[in-house]
C-alpha positions as CSV (number, residue, x, y, z in Angstrom):
1,M,9.8,41.3,-22.3
2,T,6.4,40.5,-23.0
3,V,5.1,37.6,-25.0
4,T,2.0,38.0,-27.0
5,I,0.1,35.0,-28.6
6,N,-2.0,35.6,-31.7
7,E,-5.1,33.9,-30.7
8,T,-6.6,34.0,-34.3
9,R,-3.6,32.5,-35.8
10,L,-3.4,30.0,-33.2
11,C,-6.8,29.0,-32.6
12,G,-8.7,30.2,-36.0
13,P,-11.6,32.3,-36.2
14,A,-13.5,30.6,-33.2
15,K,-10.6,31.6,-30.8
16,F,-9.8,29.8,-27.6
17,V,-13.1,29.1,-25.8
18,V,-13.5,26.4,-23.1
19,W,-17.0,25.7,-23.3
20,N,-19.3,27.0,-26.5
21,N,-22.6,27.7,-25.0
22,T,-24.1,28.1,-28.6
23,E,-23.3,24.5,-29.6
24,D,-23.1,23.0,-25.9
25,D,-19.6,21.6,-26.6
26,F,-16.2,22.2,-25.9
27,G,-14.3,24.8,-28.0
28,K,-12.1,22.9,-30.7
29,C,-8.8,25.0,-30.0
30,F,-9.5,23.7,-26.4
31,Q,-9.9,20.1,-27.4
32,N,-6.6,20.5,-29.5
33,L,-4.4,22.3,-27.0
34,V,-5.8,21.0,-23.6
35,L,-7.4,17.3,-24.5
36,I,-5.8,16.0,-27.7
37,F,-2.3,17.4,-27.3
38,P,-1.5,16.4,-23.7
39,T,-3.0,12.8,-23.6
40,Q,-1.3,12.0,-27.1
41,V,2.1,13.4,-25.7
42,L,1.6,11.2,-22.4
43,L,0.8,8.1,-24.7
44,G,4.0,8.8,-26.7
45,V,6.2,9.2,-23.6
46,V,5.2,6.0,-21.8
47,S,5.2,4.1,-25.1
48,S,9.0,5.3,-25.7
49,Y,9.8,4.4,-22.1
50,Y,8.9,0.9,-22.8
51,L,10.6,1.0,-26.2
52,G,14.1,1.5,-24.4
53,F,12.9,-0.8,-21.3
54,Q,14.9,-4.1,-22.3
55,A,13.7,-7.0,-20.6
56,T,15.4,-10.1,-20.1
57,Q,12.8,-12.5,-20.2
58,W,11.2,-13.8,-23.8
59,F,7.8,-14.6,-23.6
60,L,5.8,-17.3,-25.7
61,R,2.7,-16.2,-27.1
62,T,-0.2,-18.4,-28.1
63,R,-1.7,-18.1,-31.7
64,F,-4.7,-16.6,-30.6
65,Q,-2.7,-14.0,-28.6
66,K,-0.4,-13.1,-31.7
67,Q,-3.7,-12.6,-33.6
68,M,-5.0,-10.2,-30.9
69,L,-1.6,-8.1,-31.0
70,L,-1.6,-8.3,-35.0
71,C,-5.0,-6.9,-34.7
72,R,-4.1,-4.2,-32.2
73,S,-0.9,-3.0,-34.6
74,L,-3.4,-2.6,-37.4
75,V,-5.8,-0.8,-35.5
76,I,-2.8,1.6,-34.3
77,L,-1.7,1.8,-37.9
78,I,-5.0,3.1,-39.0
79,L,-5.1,5.6,-36.3
80,T,-1.7,7.0,-37.3
81,I,-2.8,7.2,-40.9
82,I,-6.2,8.9,-40.2
83,P,-4.7,12.5,-39.2
84,I,-2.6,12.3,-42.4
85,C,-5.3,11.3,-44.9
86,R,-7.6,13.7,-43.1
87,S,-5.2,16.6,-43.7
88,I,-4.5,15.4,-47.4
89,A,-8.2,15.2,-48.1
90,L,-9.2,18.5,-46.5
91,Y,-6.1,20.2,-48.5
92,T,-7.4,18.9,-51.7
93,L,-11.0,19.7,-51.2
94,D,-10.8,23.0,-49.5
95,R,-7.0,24.5,-48.5
96,D,-9.1,27.0,-46.1
97,S,-10.5,24.2,-44.2
98,I,-7.4,23.3,-42.7
99,L,-6.6,26.6,-41.2
100,A,-10.4,26.9,-39.9
101,E,-8.9,25.4,-36.4
102,G,-5.6,27.5,-36.8
103,E,-2.2,26.2,-36.0
104,A,-3.6,24.4,-33.0
105,G,-5.2,21.8,-35.2
106,V,-2.2,21.2,-37.3
107,L,-0.1,20.7,-34.3
108,S,-2.6,18.1,-32.6
109,G,-2.6,16.4,-36.1
110,A,1.3,16.1,-36.2
111,V,1.4,14.9,-32.7
112,E,-1.3,12.5,-33.0
113,C,0.9,10.7,-36.0
114,L,4.1,10.7,-34.1
115,C,2.7,9.4,-30.5
116,W,0.8,6.7,-32.5
117,S,3.8,5.7,-34.4
118,L,5.8,5.5,-31.3
119,H,2.9,3.3,-29.8
120,L,3.0,1.1,-32.9
121,M,6.5,0.3,-32.3
122,Y,5.6,-0.5,-28.7
123,S,2.8,-2.8,-29.8
124,Y,5.5,-4.8,-31.7
125,L,7.7,-5.3,-28.8
126,L,4.7,-6.8,-27.0
127,Y,5.0,-9.9,-29.1
128,H,7.5,-11.5,-27.1
129,R,8.9,-8.7,-24.7
130,I,7.9,-5.9,-22.1
131,S,5.2,-7.7,-20.2
132,L,3.5,-11.1,-19.7
133,S,0.1,-9.8,-20.4
134,I,-0.5,-8.8,-24.1
135,R,-2.6,-6.0,-22.4
136,G,0.7,-4.5,-21.7
137,P,2.0,-2.5,-18.6
138,S,-0.5,-0.5,-16.6
139,P,0.9,3.2,-17.4
140,V,0.3,2.4,-21.1
141,I,-3.1,1.1,-20.6
142,W,-4.2,4.4,-18.3
143,A,-2.7,6.5,-21.1
144,W,-4.6,5.0,-23.9
145,F,-7.7,5.1,-21.8
146,L,-7.4,9.0,-21.6
147,C,-7.0,9.0,-25.3
148,L,-10.1,7.1,-25.8
149,A,-11.8,9.4,-23.6
150,V,-10.6,12.3,-25.8
151,T,-11.6,10.3,-29.0
152,I,-15.0,10.2,-27.8
153,V,-15.3,13.9,-27.1
154,E,-13.7,14.6,-30.5
155,C,-16.1,12.4,-32.3
156,R,-18.9,13.9,-30.7
157,T,-18.1,17.2,-31.6
158,A,-17.5,16.1,-35.4
159,I,-20.8,14.5,-35.3
160,R,-22.6,17.6,-34.1
161,N,-20.7,20.0,-36.4
162,S,-20.9,17.7,-39.5
163,K,-24.4,16.3,-39.1
164,P,-26.2,17.4,-42.2
165,L,-23.1,16.3,-44.5
166,L,-23.9,19.1,-46.9
167,T,-20.3,19.5,-48.2
168,Q,-17.3,17.1,-48.8
169,T,-15.5,18.9,-46.3
170,D,-17.9,17.8,-43.6
171,K,-18.0,14.2,-44.9
172,V,-14.4,13.7,-44.3
173,I,-14.4,15.1,-40.9
174,F,-17.2,13.0,-40.2
175,T,-15.6,9.9,-41.4
176,S,-12.2,10.5,-40.0
177,A,-13.7,11.0,-36.5
178,V,-15.9,7.7,-36.6
179,A,-13.0,6.0,-38.1
180,S,-10.9,6.7,-35.3
181,L,-13.9,6.0,-32.8
182,I,-14.3,2.4,-34.3
183,S,-10.5,1.7,-34.3
184,Q,-10.5,2.8,-30.5
185,F,-13.1,0.4,-29.9
186,I,-11.3,-2.5,-31.6
187,Y,-8.3,-1.8,-29.6
188,L,-10.6,-2.1,-26.5
189,L,-11.5,-5.4,-27.6
190,T,-7.8,-6.9,-27.9
191,L,-7.5,-5.9,-24.2
192,I,-9.9,-8.1,-23.2
193,P,-7.5,-11.4,-23.0
194,S,-4.8,-11.2,-20.5
195,G,-2.0,-13.5,-21.1
196,D,-0.7,-17.2,-20.9
197,Q,1.5,-17.6,-18.0
198,R,4.3,-19.1,-20.1
199,S,7.7,-17.9,-20.5
200,S,10.8,-19.0,-22.7
201,H,13.5,-21.2,-21.3
202,Y,16.0,-19.0,-22.8
203,E,17.7,-16.7,-20.5
204,E,19.8,-14.0,-21.9
205,L,23.2,-12.9,-20.7
206,N,24.5,-9.6,-19.5
207,R,26.8,-8.1,-22.1
208,E,28.4,-5.7,-19.8
209,T,29.9,-8.5,-17.3
210,E,31.8,-11.7,-18.0
211,P,32.9,-13.3,-14.7
212,L,34.4,-16.2,-16.4
213,L,36.8,-13.8,-18.6
214,T,37.5,-11.5,-15.8
215,D,38.5,-13.9,-13.2
216,V,40.9,-15.7,-15.4
217,G,43.1,-12.7,-16.4
218,F,42.2,-12.1,-20.3
219,S,43.0,-8.6,-21.5
220,Q,40.2,-6.0,-22.1
221,S,40.4,-5.9,-25.9
222,Y,40.2,-10.0,-25.8
223,R,37.1,-9.9,-23.7
224,R,35.3,-7.2,-25.7
225,Q,36.1,-9.5,-28.7
226,M,34.4,-12.4,-27.1
227,L,31.5,-10.6,-25.8
228,V,30.9,-9.3,-29.4
229,S,31.3,-12.8,-31.1
230,T,29.4,-14.9,-28.6
231,P,25.7,-15.3,-28.6
232,N,23.5,-13.7,-26.5
233,Y,21.5,-16.8,-25.2
234,G,22.6,-19.2,-22.4
235,G,20.9,-22.3,-23.7
236,F,17.9,-23.9,-22.1
237,V,17.1,-23.8,-18.1
238,E,15.9,-27.3,-17.3
239,D,14.4,-26.5,-13.8
240,S,12.6,-23.3,-14.7
241,D,8.7,-23.5,-13.8
242,P,6.9,-22.1,-16.9
243,Y,3.9,-21.2,-14.3
244,Y,6.1,-19.5,-11.4
245,L,4.3,-17.2,-9.6
246,G,7.0,-15.3,-8.0
247,V,7.2,-13.8,-4.6
248,A,4.3,-13.2,-2.7
249,K,2.9,-9.7,-2.2
250,D,5.8,-8.5,-4.2
251,S,5.9,-4.5,-3.9
252,A,6.9,-3.9,-7.2
253,K,3.8,-5.8,-8.8
254,V,1.5,-5.4,-5.9
255,N,-0.1,-2.3,-4.5
256,W,-1.8,-1.5,-1.3
257,L,-5.3,-2.0,-2.8
258,N,-4.5,-5.5,-4.1
259,K,-3.2,-6.4,-0.7
260,L,-6.6,-5.1,1.1
261,F,-8.8,-7.2,-1.2
262,F,-6.6,-10.0,-1.9
263,V,-6.4,-9.6,-5.3
264,W,-2.7,-10.8,-5.3
265,V,-4.0,-14.3,-4.6
266,N,-5.9,-14.6,-7.9
267,P,-3.1,-16.2,-9.9
268,L,-2.5,-18.8,-7.4
269,I,-6.2,-19.5,-7.7
270,S,-6.1,-19.7,-11.4
271,K,-2.8,-22.0,-11.2
272,G,-4.8,-24.4,-8.9
273,R,-7.7,-24.4,-11.2
274,R,-5.5,-25.5,-14.1
275,G,-4.5,-28.2,-11.6
276,N,-0.6,-27.1,-11.7
277,L,-0.5,-27.0,-7.7
278,H,1.3,-30.3,-6.5
279,T,4.1,-29.6,-4.3
280,S,5.0,-26.7,-2.2
281,D,7.2,-25.3,-4.9
282,D,4.4,-24.6,-6.8
283,V,2.8,-21.7,-4.7
284,Y,4.3,-18.2,-4.1
285,D,7.7,-17.7,-2.5
286,L,8.0,-16.2,0.9
287,P,9.0,-12.5,0.9
288,D,12.6,-11.8,2.3
289,T,11.4,-10.4,5.2
290,L,9.6,-13.7,6.2
291,T,12.5,-16.3,5.2
292,V,14.2,-18.2,7.9
293,H,17.6,-16.4,7.4
294,N,16.1,-13.0,7.9
295,I,14.3,-13.8,11.0
296,N,17.1,-15.6,12.4
297,S,19.0,-12.5,11.8
298,L,16.5,-10.1,13.6
299,F,16.2,-12.4,16.6
300,K,20.0,-12.9,16.8
301,A,20.4,-8.9,16.7
302,R,17.7,-8.6,19.7
303,W,19.2,-11.1,21.6
304,D,22.9,-9.7,21.4
305,K,21.5,-6.2,21.9
306,E,19.7,-7.7,25.1
307,E,22.8,-9.5,26.2
308,K,24.8,-6.4,26.0
309,L,22.3,-4.2,28.0
310,K,21.6,-6.7,30.9
311,P,24.3,-9.6,30.8
312,G,22.8,-12.8,32.1
313,N,19.4,-11.5,32.4
314,V,18.0,-12.0,28.7
315,K,14.2,-12.7,28.8
316,L,12.5,-14.2,25.7
317,F,9.3,-12.9,26.2
318,R,10.8,-9.3,26.0
319,I,12.5,-9.9,22.6
320,L,9.6,-11.6,21.1
321,R,7.7,-8.6,22.3
322,N,10.2,-6.2,20.6
323,C,10.3,-8.1,17.4
324,Y,6.7,-9.1,16.8
325,G,4.8,-6.9,19.6
326,K,2.7,-4.9,17.1
327,E,1.9,-7.8,14.9
328,F,0.7,-9.9,17.9
329,L,-1.1,-6.8,19.4
330,G,-3.1,-6.2,16.1
331,I,-4.1,-10.0,15.6
332,G,-5.1,-9.9,19.4
333,G,-7.3,-6.9,19.0
334,L,-9.0,-8.3,15.8
335,K,-9.7,-11.5,17.7
336,F,-11.1,-9.6,20.7
337,S,-13.4,-7.5,18.6
338,T,-14.6,-10.8,16.8
339,I,-15.4,-12.5,20.2
340,V,-17.1,-9.2,21.3
341,Q,-19.3,-9.2,18.1
342,G,-20.1,-12.7,18.7
343,L,-21.4,-12.1,21.9
344,R,-23.9,-9.8,20.5
345,A,-25.7,-13.0,19.2
346,P,-29.5,-13.2,19.6
347,S,-28.9,-15.8,22.4
348,S,-27.0,-13.0,24.6
349,S,-29.3,-10.3,23.5
350,T,-31.4,-10.3,26.8
351,W,-28.5,-9.5,29.0
352,W,-26.6,-7.3,26.5
353,S,-29.0,-4.8,25.5
354,P,-28.4,-1.3,26.7
355,S,-31.3,-1.2,29.2
356,S,-29.8,-4.2,31.3
357,R,-26.8,-3.6,33.5
358,P,-23.9,-6.0,33.1
359,N,-23.9,-9.0,35.7
360,K,-21.5,-11.6,37.0
361,K,-22.9,-14.1,34.5
362,M,-22.0,-11.9,31.5
363,W,-18.4,-11.1,32.7
364,H,-18.1,-14.9,33.6
365,T,-19.1,-15.9,29.9
366,V,-16.7,-13.2,28.5
367,T,-13.6,-14.3,30.6
368,C,-14.4,-18.0,29.8
369,T,-14.9,-17.2,25.9
370,L,-11.6,-15.3,25.8
371,S,-9.5,-17.9,27.8
372,C,-11.1,-20.9,25.7
373,S,-10.5,-18.9,22.3
374,G,-6.6,-19.7,22.0
375,P,-4.8,-22.3,20.4
376,R,-5.2,-24.9,23.4
377,P,-8.0,-27.4,23.4
378,S,-11.1,-26.1,25.4
379,S,-11.4,-27.5,28.9
380,P,-14.3,-28.9,30.4
381,Q,-14.9,-25.8,32.8
382,C,-15.1,-23.9,29.5
383,A,-18.0,-26.1,28.1
384,V,-19.6,-26.1,31.4
385,A,-19.5,-22.5,31.7
386,T,-20.5,-21.6,28.0
387,S,-23.4,-24.1,28.3
388,T,-24.9,-22.8,31.5
389,S,-24.7,-18.9,30.5
390,S,-26.5,-19.8,27.1
């Protein structure tokens, strides 16, 4: 069974061309099928995902942030209406101009309307839900950036093809492209404010489980009736911190790049700049792997294992090496490399040059430096050795 595609019907008279050498631009059918359609579908899918994502936390927005979200919603509404107005205007002025891009142009316009409508509903939920920042989650931002890049390409094509503005059709195409680009840049401006780290003190209860009713022994029908009739909020939580930072280096929020460049410390620095660091409870919480309970469990498990293998001959050094040997070796290697680099200072360049051979004085300095670089105080012998070597 062979499937044939009518290229003229799908793409119009220009057919499917990736790059038009005559106009030095992407083919219009290529833009509709390969650029516009996938990026808009991606934005719609990601927005739909977060539409169904029911977060239990309710965020309080400032007046300025609500104004930014309102402006963004109006921009998205304009982007939703533009393809419809463009199609109606072209149909009124020249019906054949709609089919000039083939079925691919009609399909891309319909997909744009649908996906921007889903994104409009997503932006409405951002008023109090989904994320702390009014920018929204990162997947949505990246999907929107792809749409922005495609809009720039589409606007460039429309300006090049409709530059003389001789007919009413050219004016409609040119106006719709410029309006889309301006709307996208206004959307970009609304992404500049991040978010105020304040969350509501309301906590939603889970409707699926109610331990107070199940433990007492009420019937299932009575529990269902109580769950429907009772409110969905559990009152105020007096002891919650509106500036709570969470767990340090949380894998769900921090990737390896943030850990490498210490970006995860920025919220702590911002909190300290606002003057909200007063006690040890105001900083990050320790990860579960670094809590006393987990460390005690790990150490006890290693101790019991050594006790079974060698009863009465348990070595503390062996247990510490098994538990934290890699960390200590890594830190020691970095410390050693730092000391070696320090020895390459100008004061020691006379005997560290490649032309000179190592002597006893150099090795004596290295040994004393390594022995004195530990956590204990420097001894007088180390001070004398260092001074004589310099």
